[in-house]
C-alpha positions as CSV (number, residue, x, y, z in Angstrom):
1,M,38.0,-22.1,-29.7
2,R,34.5,-23.0,-28.2
3,S,32.3,-25.4,-29.9
4,F,28.7,-24.9,-30.6
5,S,27.6,-28.1,-28.2
6,T,29.3,-26.2,-25.2
7,Y,27.7,-23.1,-25.9
8,R,24.5,-24.9,-26.6
9,H,24.5,-26.7,-23.0
10,Q,25.1,-23.5,-21.7
11,L,21.8,-21.8,-22.8
12,G,19.0,-21.2,-20.5
13,Q,21.7,-21.3,-17.5
14,S,20.5,-17.8,-15.7
15,M,16.9,-18.2,-16.4
16,T,17.0,-21.6,-14.1
17,E,19.1,-19.4,-11.3
18,Y,16.7,-16.4,-11.7
19,T,13.6,-19.0,-11.2
20,I,15.3,-20.8,-8.0
21,V,15.9,-17.4,-6.4
22,L,12.3,-16.1,-7.3
23,V,11.0,-19.1,-5.8
24,F,13.2,-18.7,-2.5
25,G,12.2,-15.1,-2.4
26,V,8.3,-15.8,-2.7
27,M,8.6,-18.7,0.0
28,A,10.5,-16.1,2.5
29,I,7.5,-13.8,2.1
30,T,4.4,-16.1,1.8
31,T,5.4,-18.8,4.4
32,G,6.9,-19.1,7.7
33,P,5.6,-19.7,11.5
34,G,3.9,-16.2,11.4
35,G,2.0,-16.0,8.5
36,D,1.6,-14.4,5.3
37,V,3.9,-11.1,5.1
38,S,2.8,-10.0,1.8
39,L,-0.9,-10.0,3.2
40,Q,0.7,-7.4,6.0
41,L,2.3,-5.3,3.5
42,L,-0.7,-4.8,0.8
43,N,-2.9,-3.9,3.8
44,A,-0.9,-1.3,5.0
45,M,-0.5,-0.1,1.3
46,K,-4.3,-0.3,0.9
47,N,-5.3,1.8,4.3
48,N,-2.8,4.4,3.3
49,Y,-4.3,4.5,-0.7
50,E,-8.0,4.6,0.7
51,G,-6.9,7.8,3.1
52,Y,-5.3,9.1,-0.1
53,S,-7.7,8.9,-2.4
54,Y,-10.6,10.1,0.4
55,G,-8.4,13.3,0.8
56,L,-8.3,13.7,-3.1
57,S,-12.2,13.8,-3.3
58,M,-12.6,16.4,-1.0
59,S,-11.9,18.9,-3.9
60,E,-13.8,22.3,-3.8
61,A,-16.7,22.5,-6.2
62,P,-14.9,23.8,-9.6
63,D,-18.1,26.0,-10.9
64,Y,-18.4,28.2,-7.6
65,D,-16.3,30.8,-6.5
66,N,-16.9,30.3,-2.6
67,E,-19.1,28.2,-0.4
68,A,-22.2,31.3,-0.6
69,T,-22.5,31.2,-4.3
70,Y,-22.6,27.2,-4.0
71,A,-25.1,27.3,-1.2
72,A,-27.6,29.3,-2.9
73,A,-27.4,27.1,-6.0
74,L,-28.0,24.1,-4.1
75,T,-30.9,25.8,-2.2
76,T,-32.1,27.0,-5.9
77,A,-32.3,23.3,-6.9
78,G,-34.0,22.2,-3.7
79,Y,-31.3,20.2,-1.9
80,P,-32.2,19.9,1.9
81,Q,-30.6,22.3,4.2
82,E,-28.4,19.1,5.6
83,D,-27.1,18.3,2.3
84,I,-26.2,22.2,2.0
85,D,-24.3,22.3,4.9
86,R,-22.4,18.9,4.2
87,L,-21.6,19.9,0.4
88,T,-20.4,23.3,1.1
89,A,-18.1,22.8,4.1
90,S,-14.5,24.1,3.4
91,S,-11.9,21.3,2.7
92,I,-9.8,23.1,5.3
93,D,-12.2,22.6,7.5
94,V,-12.9,18.8,6.8
95,F,-9.3,18.0,6.6
96,N,-8.5,19.7,9.7
97,D,-11.6,17.4,11.5
98,L,-10.3,14.3,9.9
99,S,-6.3,14.8,11.1
100,P,-7.1,12.5,13.9
101,Y,-7.8,9.8,11.4
102,N,-4.8,10.3,9.2
103,R,-1.9,7.7,9.1
104,D,1.6,8.3,8.6
105,P,2.5,6.4,5.6
106,L,5.9,6.3,6.3
107,R,6.1,4.8,9.4
108,Q,3.9,2.3,8.4
109,L,6.0,1.0,5.6
110,N,9.3,1.7,7.4
111,S,6.9,-1.1,10.1
112,G,6.4,-3.4,7.4
113,I,9.9,-3.3,5.9
114,A,11.5,-4.2,9.5
115,T,8.9,-7.0,9.7
116,L,10.1,-8.5,6.1
117,S,13.5,-8.4,7.2
118,S,13.2,-10.0,10.1
119,C,11.2,-12.8,8.4
120,V,13.6,-12.9,5.9
121,S,16.8,-12.8,7.8
122,A,14.9,-15.8,10.4
123,V,15.0,-18.2,7.4
124,P,18.6,-20.0,7.9
125,Q,17.1,-20.4,11.2
126,M,13.8,-22.0,10.4
127,I,15.7,-24.4,7.9
128,T,17.9,-25.6,10.5
129,G,15.4,-26.6,12.9
130,G,15.3,-23.3,15.0
131,S,12.5,-20.6,15.6
132,G,12.8,-17.4,14.1
133,N,11.8,-13.9,14.8
134,C,8.5,-13.7,12.1
135,P,5.7,-12.8,13.8
């Protein structure tokens, strides 16, 4: 039968192990010859989110059945013609015009993961004094 003192010495052991693994993981991501990989990953995520949120903001006006009635209401409200043309543009036409600027999020994410993988695999080489493949 185990005594309580043996059990008490083992308390907190897993917390120490998790902390050590976490510290090495953070070091692998944030340090190295290529700089901060996490910033590259965050920038890729930010760029994708900006495009996504802009696309969501391009919804049709919900109070009008078509562009003609919406344009008539804007004209009655006294909006300039250039604003009316911009506000009554079809979402399909706007999306088609913006299609060259859309980015493939899966390709960017895969690129970030490949960069991160090469940096993580280069850590043992960097520790032993060799140069790693980290960009």
